C-alpha positions in Angstrom: -5.9 -23.8 -6.1 -2.3 -23.6 -6.4 -0.3 -21.3 -8.7 2.0 -22.5 -10.8 5.5 -20.4 -11.4 7.1 -20.5 -15.2 10.1 -18.8 -16.0 11.0 -16.8 -12.8 15.0 -15.6 -12.3 15.9 -17.8 -9.2 15.6 -14.4 -6.9 12.1 -13.8 -9.0 10.1 -13.9 -5.4 10.2 -10.0 -5.1 8.2 -10.1 -8.9 6.0 -12.8 -7.9 4.8 -10.7 -4.9 4.7 -7.7 -7.1 2.6 -9.5 -9.6 -0.1 -11.5 -7.5 -0.6 -7.8 -4.7 -1.5 -5.6 -8.4 -3.9 -8.0 -9.1 -5.2 -8.0 -5.4 -5.2 -4.3 -6.4 -7.3 -4.8 -9.5 -9.6 -6.9 -7.5 -9.8 -4.1 -4.7 -10.6 -1.5 -7.4 -13.3 -3.4 -9.4 -15.1 -4.9 -5.9 -14.8 -1.1 -4.5 -16.2 0.6 -8.0 -13.0 3.2 -7.9 -11.7 3.6 -11.9 -9.1 5.9 -10.3 -7.5 3.6 -8.7 -8.0 0.9 -11.7 -6.1 3.1 -14.5 -3.3 3.5 -11.8 -2.6 -0.4 -13.2 -2.7 -0.4 -16.8 0.6 1.3 -18.7 0.2 4.6 -20.2 2.2 2.9 -23.7 -0.9 2.3 -25.4 -2.8 -0.7 -23.0 -5.6 -2.7 -24.8 -8.4 -4.2 -22.4 -11.0 -6.8 -23.6 -13.7 -7.0 -22.2 -15.5 -10.4 -21.0 -18.2 -10.0 -23.7 -15.5 -9.1 -26.4 -15.3 -4.7 -27.0 -12.2 -4.1 -27.0 -10.9 -1.0 -26.0 -7.2 0.8 -27.0 -5.4 3.3 -25.6 -5.3 4.9 -21.8 -7.8 7.2 -22.5 -10.4 4.9 -24.1 -10.2 2.8 -21.3 -10.3 5.7 -18.6 -13.4 6.4 -20.1 -15.0 3.3 -20.2 -14.3 2.1 -16.6 -14.9 5.5 -15.3 -18.5 5.0 -16.9 -19.1 1.3 -16.3 -17.6 0.9 -13.2 -19.3 3.1 -10.6 -22.4 1.2 -9.7 -21.1 -2.2 -11.3 -21.1 -3.8 -8.3 -24.1 -3.7 -6.4 -25.4 -6.9 -6.1 -22.3 -8.6 -6.8 -18.6 -8.4 -7.4 -15.9 -10.7 -7.7 -12.6 -12.7 -6.6 -9.9 -12.5 -7.7 -6.9 -15.0 -8.2 -3.7 -16.1 -9.5 -3.9 -19.6 -10.6 -0.1 -18.6 -12.8 2.6 -17.1 -14.1 4.6 -17.7 -16.8 7.4 -15.2 -17.1 7.6 -14.2 -20.9 11.6 -12.2 -20.2 12.4 -10.8 -17.3 10.3 -7.4 -17.6 7.2 -9.4 -19.0 5.2 -11.7 -17.3 1.8 -13.7 -19.0 -0.7 -13.6 -15.7 -4.0 -16.3 -15.7 -6.7 -15.5 -12.7 -9.7 -16.9 -11.9 -12.3 -14.7 -11.3 -15.4 -16.3 -9.3 -18.8 -13.9 -9.5 -19.5 -13.8 -5.3 -22.2 -11.8 -3.2 -21.4 -9.1 -1.5 -20.8 -10.8 1.7 -18.2 -12.7 -0.3 -20.4 -16.1 -0.8 -20.2 -17.7 -4.4 -22.5 -17.3 -7.1 -23.5 -20.4 -8.5 -25.2 -20.1 -12.1 -23.7 -17.0 -12.4 -20.4 -17.9 -15.1 -17.0 -17.2 -14.2 -13.8 -15.4 -15.3 -10.7 -16.5 -16.9 -8.2 -13.2 -17.2 -5.0 -12.8 -18.9 -3.3 -9.8 -17.9 0.1 -9.1 -19.7 2.1 -7.3 -17.7 5.1 -5.1 -18.4 7.5 -3.6 -15.5 8.0 0.1 -16.2 10.1 1.9 -14.0 10.4 -1.1 -12.0 6.5 -1.5 -11.3 4.5 -4.0 -13.4 1.3 -2.4 -15.6 -1.3 -4.0 -17.1 -0.2 -3.6 -21.5 -2.6 -5.5 -22.4 -5.9 -8.0 -20.8 -8.5 -9.9 -21.9 -11.1 -11.3 -19.8 -13.3 -14.7 -20.9 -16.3 -15.1 -19.7 -16.5 -19.4 -18.5 -19.5 -21.1 -20.4 -19.1 -24.1 -18.0 -16.2 -25.8 -16.7 
């Protein structure tokens, strides 16, 4: 699957690379059950996270509390791979990022029959760093 980029400035490759790296950091934190590393990726400015099951979490502390409760142990049997498929630069410091999230076993093999995810991350560039300002994960019920 190739990545689509919309609205990037002519010298926007550094931002594209940083966004792809942020999504890779989400994957790493999730796969390795690292709640602190996961929370470092969020803006401290009232972020919003909606889980794949529709739970809306508002505010950094609320997201952190939830993450620290559910992430440890969540990946013991399976995990997911993350691939950036589309970046839309809404403006130079705001990007909407579509991700293809594939369930995999601990050895990296696809898990047939397990719903994939289609996260959308709204990222904001703060003090030169991209952070998750809002996110919505949606499970795919057939593709």
